[in-house]
C-alpha positions in Angstrom: 131.8 30.8 179.4 130.0 27.5 179.7 127.7 26.1 177.1 124.7 26.6 179.5 125.4 30.3 179.6 125.7 30.7 175.8 122.4 28.9 175.1 119.8 31.2 173.5 116.5 31.6 175.2 113.7 29.6 173.7 111.1 31.8 172.0 107.6 31.7 173.3 105.0 29.8 171.3 102.6 31.9 169.3 100.1 30.9 166.5 102.0 33.1 164.0 105.2 31.3 164.7 103.5 27.9 164.5 101.9 28.7 161.1 105.2 30.1 159.9 107.0 26.9 161.0 104.5 24.9 159.0 105.0 27.1 155.9 101.7 28.9 156.2 101.3 32.6 156.7 97.5 32.5 157.4 95.4 30.0 159.4 93.9 27.1 157.4 90.2 27.6 156.8 87.8 24.8 157.6 84.4 23.8 156.5 82.8 26.0 159.1 84.6 29.1 157.8 83.5 28.2 154.3 79.8 27.8 155.4 79.9 31.2 157.2 81.5 32.9 154.1 78.8 31.4 151.8 76.1 32.5 154.2 77.4 36.0 154.3 77.6 36.1 150.6 74.1 34.8 150.1 72.8 37.4 152.6 74.5 40.2 150.7 73.1 39.0 147.4 69.6 38.7 149.0 69.7 42.3 150.2 71.0 43.6 146.9 68.4 41.6 144.9 65.6 42.8 147.2 66.4 46.3 146.2 67.5 45.9 142.6 64.8 43.5 141.4 61.8 44.1 143.6 62.4 47.8 143.9 62.3 47.6 147.7 62.7 51.0 149.3 64.7 50.7 152.5 63.7 53.0 155.4 66.0 52.3 158.3 65.6 55.8 160.0 62.0 55.1 160.6 62.9 52.0 162.6 64.4 54.1 165.4 61.0 55.2 166.4 60.0 51.6 167.1 63.1 51.1 169.3 63.2 54.4 171.2 60.6 57.0 170.7 60.9 60.6 171.6 57.9 62.3 173.2 57.2 65.7 174.7 58.1 64.3 178.2 61.4 62.7 177.0 62.3 59.3 175.6 60.3 56.1 176.1 60.7 52.5 174.8 59.3 51.8 171.4 57.2 48.8 170.4 60.2 46.5 169.7 61.9 47.5 173.0 58.7 46.9 174.9 58.5 43.5 173.3 62.1 42.8 174.3 61.3 43.5 177.9 58.4 41.0 177.8 60.7 38.5 176.2 63.3 38.9 179.0 60.6 38.5 181.6 59.2 35.4 179.9 62.7 33.9 179.4 63.9 34.5 182.9 60.8 33.1 184.7 60.7 30.2 182.3 64.3 29.3 182.9 63.9 29.6 186.7 61.1 27.1 186.5 63.0 24.9 184.1 66.0 24.9 186.5 63.7 24.0 189.4 62.1 21.1 187.6 65.2 19.9 185.8 67.5 20.2 188.8 65.2 18.4 191.1 64.2 15.6 188.7 67.8 15.2 187.4 69.2 14.9 190.9 66.5 12.4 191.9 66.9 10.2 188.8 70.7 10.2 188.7 72.0 6.7 189.1 68.5 5.1 189.1 67.6 2.3 186.9 64.5 0.2 186.2 61.3 1.0 187.9 63.0 3.7 190.1 63.8 5.8 187.0 60.5 5.1 185.2 58.4 8.2 186.4 61.1 10.7 185.4 61.7 8.9 182.1 58.0 9.0 181.3 57.9 12.7 182.0 61.0 13.5 180.0 60.0 11.4 177.0 56.4 12.6 177.0 57.3 16.3 177.2 60.1 16.2 174.7 58.0 14.4 172.1 55.1 16.8 172.3 55.5 19.9 170.1 55.9 23.0 172.2 53.1 24.8 170.3 50.7 22.0 171.2 51.8 22.1 174.8 51.3 25.9 174.8 47.7 25.6 173.6 47.0 22.8 176.0 48.2 24.9 179.0 46.7 28.1 177.8 43.2 26.8 177.3 43.3 24.7 180.5 45.4 26.8 182.8 42.5 29.1 183.4 40.4 26.2 184.8 43.3 24.5 186.7 44.8 27.7 188.3 43.0 30.6 190.0 44.3 33.1 187.5 41.1 35.1 187.4 41.2 35.4 191.2 44.7 36.6 191.0 43.7 39.3 188.6 40.9 40.3 190.9 43.2 40.3 193.9 45.7 42.6 192.1 43.1 45.3 191.8 42.7 45.5 195.6 46.3 45.6 196.5 48.3 48.9 196.9 49.5 50.6 193.8 53.2 50.0 194.5 52.5 46.2 194.6 50.6 46.4 191.3 53.4 48.3 189.7 55.9 45.7 191.0 53.9 42.8 189.6 53.4 44.6 186.3 57.1 45.4 186.0 58.4 42.0 187.2 55.8 39.6 185.8 53.0 41.0 183.6 50.5 43.9 183.7 46.8 43.3 184.4 45.1 41.6 181.5 48.2 39.7 180.5 48.7 37.5 183.5 46.9 34.5 182.1 49.0 34.5 178.9 52.2 35.0 180.8 51.4 32.2 183.3 50.6 29.8 180.4 53.7 30.7 178.5 56.0 30.4 181.6 54.4 27.0 182.4 54.9 25.8 178.8 58.5 26.9 178.5 59.4 25.9 182.0 58.0 22.4 181.7 59.3 21.9 178.1 62.8 23.2 178.8 62.8 21.5 182.2 62.6 18.1 180.5 65.9 18.9 178.7 67.5 20.3 181.8 66.6 17.1 183.6 68.7 15.1 181.2 71.5 17.6 181.3 71.7 17.4 185.1 71.3 13.7 185.2 74.1 13.2 182.7 76.4 15.6 184.5 75.9 13.9 187.9 76.3 10.4 186.4 79.5 11.5 184.8 81.2 12.0 188.2 83.3 8.9 189.0 81.6 6.3 191.2 84.5 6.5 193.7 83.4 10.0 194.7 80.1 8.7 195.8 81.7 5.9 197.7 84.2 8.2 199.4 81.6 10.7 200.5 79.3 7.9 201.7 82.3 6.5 203.8 82.5 9.9 205.4 78.9 9.6 206.6 77.4 12.1 204.2 73.7 11.8 203.4 72.6 11.8 199.7 71.8 15.5 199.9 75.2 16.3 201.4 76.9 14.1 198.8 75.2 16.0 196.0 75.7 19.5 197.5 79.3 19.2 198.8 81.0 16.6 196.6 79.1 15.6 193.4 77.5 18.8 192.1 80.6 21.0 192.3 82.4 18.4 190.0 79.3 17.9 187.8 78.8 21.6 187.3 81.7 21.9 184.9 80.0 19.3 182.6 76.5 20.7 183.1 77.3 24.4 182.5 78.0 24.4 178.7 74.8 22.6 177.6 72.8 24.5 180.2 73.9 27.8 178.7 72.7 26.5 175.3 69.4 25.6 176.9 69.0 29.1 178.2 69.6 30.5 174.7 67.0 28.0 173.4 64.5 29.2 176.0 64.7 32.8 174.8 64.3 31.7 171.2 61.4 29.4 172.0 59.7 32.3 173.8 58.6 33.6 170.3 55.8 31.0 170.5 54.1 33.1 173.1 53.2 35.6 170.3 50.6 33.0 169.1 48.5 33.6 172.3 48.8 37.4 171.9 51.5 37.9 174.5 53.2 41.1 173.4 56.7 39.8 173.2 59.4 40.7 170.7 57.9 38.6 167.9 54.4 39.8 168.5 55.5 43.4 168.5 57.5 42.8 165.3 54.3 41.6 163.6 52.5 44.8 164.9 55.3 47.0 163.6 55.3 45.3 160.2 51.5 45.8 159.9 51.8 49.5 160.9 54.8 50.5 158.8 54.8 47.8 156.1 58.5 47.5 156.5 59.1 43.8 156.2 62.9 43.4 155.9 63.8 46.2 158.3 61.5 44.8 161.0 62.6 41.2 160.8 66.3 42.0 160.4 66.0 44.2 163.5 64.2 41.5 165.5 66.6 38.8 164.4 69.6 41.1 165.4 68.0 41.6 168.8 67.5 37.8 169.3 71.1 37.3 168.1 72.5 39.9 170.5 70.6 38.3 173.4 72.0 34.8 172.5 75.5 36.2 172.2 75.3 37.8 175.6 74.1 34.6 177.2 76.9 32.7 175.5 79.5 35.2 176.6 78.2 35.1 180.2 78.4 31.3 180.1 82.0 31.4 178.9 82.8 33.7 181.7 81.3 31.3 184.2 83.3 28.5 182.8 86.5 30.4 183.4 85.7 31.1 187.0 88.1 29.5 189.5 85.0 28.1 191.4 84.5 25.4 188.7 88.1 24.4 188.4 89.5 21.4 190.1 
């Protein structure tokens, strides 16, 4: 038998074999793992001390009534779940507006220098350097004068009930439309400034030869962006864009300051009603965490799609 036939098959690579080859049975822990371990330890100590020293009486079973409440007609959302629904509406509409603003301005300003890029740069730097809370108050107190929100509220009363229900379910019920519009405008403009830079950087990251090749084929700038440049830039844009989506949902907590009943506002109401401080904010934090994790997982799924691969 030849030497080729007697050769043993090469074992497949695995992390366990690699660590064994290097003389380690377990993966090496880095500074990130150490920070997470310390944070978990401090959290456990905090919970134990809150009970042992302050004599705090935990009452987790009562929290279920503020998530899902049982009534005579069946189950209905509790205050925290209602707040989550408002947060989802606010985050989705705000991110749609941010994508519209950021995608348009980012595509228009890509590759521009000097005076041609000045208007977009002024917008981006002005919005990013204004605290979002100040921007929220500015738009909330002036949106009523700049936009016909009162007329919109009056018009909703005269439309058929199915239309009113659809607006209440998809945007905001009557009496909350002004606060929702102000919050959506604030988050949409604020996050749109960051999305502008994300889109501009992704487009400018595409090699210049792709522009020249598509121009040689007779494509207009819109066709270049849509057919050649953006499909390549999307792979670089998607990861930071997912992070911006998560930031949008977190920043939506600012809307509670104008009495929009989002998750943070409802958590304050529940705390005032039940006087359960730790349970309420741990639950609210867990809901925000779950929302962010779902957005991150969906973003990772989009990154693995064959559509974005070269």
